[in-house]
C-alpha positions in Angstrom: -23.9 -63.4 30.9 -20.5 -62.7 32.4 -19.5 -59.2 33.2 -15.8 -58.1 33.1 -15.3 -58.3 36.8 -16.8 -61.9 36.9 -14.5 -62.9 34.0 -11.5 -61.6 35.7 -12.2 -63.9 38.7 -12.2 -67.1 36.6 -9.2 -69.4 36.8 -8.8 -69.4 33.0 -8.5 -65.6 32.9 -6.1 -65.5 35.8 -3.9 -68.2 34.3 -3.9 -66.4 30.9 -3.0 -63.1 32.6 -0.1 -64.8 34.5 1.2 -66.4 31.3 1.2 -63.0 29.7 3.1 -61.4 32.5 5.7 -64.2 32.4 6.0 -63.9 28.7 6.6 -60.2 29.0 9.3 -60.7 31.6 11.0 -63.2 29.3 10.9 -60.9 26.3 12.4 -58.1 28.4 15.3 -60.4 29.4 15.9 -61.2 25.8 16.0 -57.5 24.9 18.6 -56.9 27.6 21.0 -59.5 26.1 22.5 -57.2 23.5 22.8 -54.3 25.9 24.7 -56.5 28.4 26.9 -57.9 25.6 27.7 -54.3 24.5 28.9 -53.4 28.0 31.3 -56.3 27.9 29.6 -59.2 29.7 30.2 -62.7 28.4 27.4 -65.0 27.3 27.8 -66.9 30.6 27.7 -63.8 32.7 24.5 -62.6 30.9 23.0 -66.0 31.4 23.7 -65.9 35.1 22.6 -62.2 35.5 19.3 -62.8 33.7 18.6 -66.3 35.0 18.5 -67.7 31.5 20.2 -70.8 30.0 23.3 -70.2 28.0 21.4 -71.6 25.0 18.6 -69.1 25.4 21.2 -66.2 25.5 22.9 -67.6 22.4 19.5 -67.9 20.6 18.6 -64.4 21.5 21.9 -63.1 20.1 21.3 -65.0 16.9 17.8 -63.6 16.5 18.8 -60.0 17.3 22.1 -59.8 15.3 21.6 -58.3 11.9 22.7 -60.6 9.1 24.9 -57.9 7.4 27.4 -57.7 10.3 
């Protein structure tokens, strides 16, 4: 039976861990979009600053903007 330390050494575990880290970084970038927009940056500037596609920034804005605005 695998112990935790042996499991952490497997390629599957390491790949899953890296995917989780990358997903977390991406989510943090999406959360920053509204803050950067609030300080006056354009969608293009936000895209460049966060290394995201313009479409990703626009999608993040659509998902984060309340419908009643």
